[in-house]
N, C-alpha and C positions, 0 to 999 in steps of 0.2 A: 247603863247597858254594858254587857260583858263583851270584851274583845276576843274571847275564845272562838276559833273557827268552828263552824257547824260541819256535820258529816258531809254535806253537799260541797262545802268549800274544800274539804280534805281530798275528795275524789276528783275534783276538777283539775285538769292539767294546767300548769303554769305556762302561759305563752312565752315567757321570758326564759324558761328553763331549756337550755340548748342540749342537755343530756337526754331529754325525752326522745324516744324513738319516733321517727316520722313514718306513719303508715303508708305514705305515698312513695317512700323510697324503696328500692329493690334490695332485698337482703341477700341475693345471690352474689358470690364473689366474682369479681371481674376477671378477665383473662390474664391481667397482669398479676393477680394474686394467686393464680393456679400454681400448684406445685410442679416443678420441672420433672421430666421423665428421668428415671434413674438409669444412667448409662451402663450400670453393672448388672442389670436384671438378666438372669440366666447365665451369668458368668461362672458361678460356682454352685454346683448342686450337692457336692459332697466335700466337706471340709473336715479336717482332723478334729476341730473343736466341736463341731455340731453333729457329726454323724450323718446318716442318710436323711435328706430333707423330705418333707411331705410331698413335694413335687416329684421327687424321684420314686417314692413309694407308690404314688398314683400311676406314674409311668409304668412301673413294673407290673402293677395289677392290670393295667390296660393291655400290656403285651401278653400276659398270661391269658386274659380273656380272648384275645385274637387267636392265640395258639390253640386254645381249647375249642374254639369255633371251627377252625380248619381241621382239627383232629376229628371232630364229629362228622364233618363232611367226608373225610376219608372212610370212616366207619360205615357211612351210608352206602357208599359205592361198593364196599366189600360185602355188605349185607345183600345188596341186589345181585352181586355175582354168585353168591352162595345159593340164593333162591332160584336164579335162572338155571344153575347147574343141577339142582335137585329136581326141578320141573322137567328139564330135558331128559335126564336119566330115567325118571319115572315113566315118562311117555315112551322113550325108546325101547324099554324092556317090558312094557305092558302087553305087547303083542308081537309075534314073530313077523307079521306083515308090515310093521312100521319100518321105514327106511333107516339104514344106519347113518346116513349122512346128516341126520338131524343132530347127532352128537357133534359133528364137525361144525354145524351151524351154531350150536351152543358154544363151542370153543371160540369161534370167531366173535360171538357176542361178548364173551368174557374178555377176549383180547381188547375189544373196544373199551370195556370198563377199565381195563388195565391202563390204557393210554390216558383216559380221563383222570384216573386216580394218580397217575404219575405227574400229570400237570398240576393237580391239587397239592401233591406232595412237595413240589417245588415252591409253591406259595407258602405252605405250612412251614417249610424249613426257614423261610425269611423271618417269621415271627419267633420260631424256636431258637434261631441263632442269636437274636437280640436277647431273649430270656437267658440263654446260656452265658452271654457276655456279662449281663448284670449279676447272675448268680456267681460266676467265677471271680469277678473283679470287685464286686461290691459286698455281697452278703458273705461269701466265703472268706474274703479278706477281713471283713468286720468281725467275724466269729473267731478267726485264727490268723492274725497278722504275721505270725512267724513264718508262714509259707510264702509270703510275698504275693505279688500280682501275677496272674497268668499272662496278661498282656499289658506291658507298661504303657502302651499307646491306646488303651481301650477306649478312652474318651474320644480321641480323634477318629478312630475307626467307627465307633457308634454314631458320632455326629455326622460323618460322611454318609453313613447308611441312611440316616434320617433325612439328610438333604437330597440324596439321590438313591432311593431304594433300588436294589438290584437283586436278581436271582443268584443264589450262591452255588447251585449245583446244575449240572447238565440234565437234559431229558434222559439220556442213557443211564446216568447214575440213579435218577429217580425210578426208572423202570427196574433197575437191578434191586433197589430197595424193596419195591412192592412185590417183585417176583420172589425174593427170598422170604419175605414175611408171609405172603398170602397166596399169590397167584401161581407160583410154580407147583405147589401141592394140588391146587385145583386142576391145572393142566395135566398133572400126572394121573389124577383120578379119571379125568375125561379120556386120556389116552388109553389107560387100562380098560375102561369101559368100552371104548371103540374096538380095541383088539378083541375083547371077549365077544362083542356083538358080531363082528364079521367072521369070527372063527368058529364059534360054538352055537350061535343062534341064527345062522343063515343056512338055508338048504344047499346053497352052492358052496364050493370049496374056495379057499383063498388061493390065488389072488382075485379070482373072478368075483368073489363075494364083496370085495372092496371097491368094485367099479361103481362109478357114478355116471349114469347115462352112457355117453360115448367115450368117457374118459376111462382108460384101462385101470384095473385095480393096482397094478404095479406103480403107475404114475401117482395115483391117489395116495398110496402107502408111502411113497418116497417124499411127497410134499408134506404129509402129516409128520413124519419123523424128522424131516429137515426143519420144519417150523419148531418142533419141540426141542431139537438140539440147539437151535438158535437161541431159544429162551434160556436154556441151561448155560450157554456160553455167556450171554449178557449178564446173567445172575452171578456167575462164579468166576469170571475172568479176573486176574489180578489187576488191581487199580488202587489209586490213592483216593480215599473217601474224603469228600468235602462237606458232607452233611454234618451239622452240629448235633450230635447225639450224646446225651450225658452218660450213656452206657457204652460208648465207643472209646477205645483208648486213643491217646494222642498220636501214637506212632503210625496209626492208620489214616490220619488226617493231615492234609497239608496246611501249613499256616497261611492265613489269608491276610 
């Protein structure tokens, strides 16, 4: 009789073989075998040997997305302002019997849009300032190191901003930005339309044609021009700009 093992004998596990895996045992590593946390995680995102890391690139893309989102919100408010102005002017000049103060109501509505947009602009500047910090001190430096860094402490400043996000510009500066870019031309068009409406399209003569109910025309005219002059002063008074705009020169902006 042959001593050669049969196929059944080959497949049967040897109970004496201690190297065979035990199906009853847990294959998961114990807590003692887990890898310790790396204390240097997040310590360096940009080293001279490695260039911009993937984490920093993802961070930059995220900030670009946030900035784009708030830019679109600003555009929506501007679009509503233009639509309201067009509708008000169309209705005001469609008939001589329509009251002139509808134009002033439209101007007040657009002023409300201005306040909302200035608030959004302050939030938009938060994301844009971070994008500009990365562009100036990471990407521009990586492309041309000969110019040096714009801010030697940019890491510290950016880290502080991530730990405690803060608004960088005042409400008055945000109003000035939006007045210069969009709203002052809209107010100028409304003012010119109102002057034409009360002077050329009203049977009464000025200042009686500018009256609203019991309010004399001179008072209404004075309030209208005072409001417009206030907008002009806010837009063009000398100031140090704090908004981070890639198209704005450094000498107009205070270091933060």
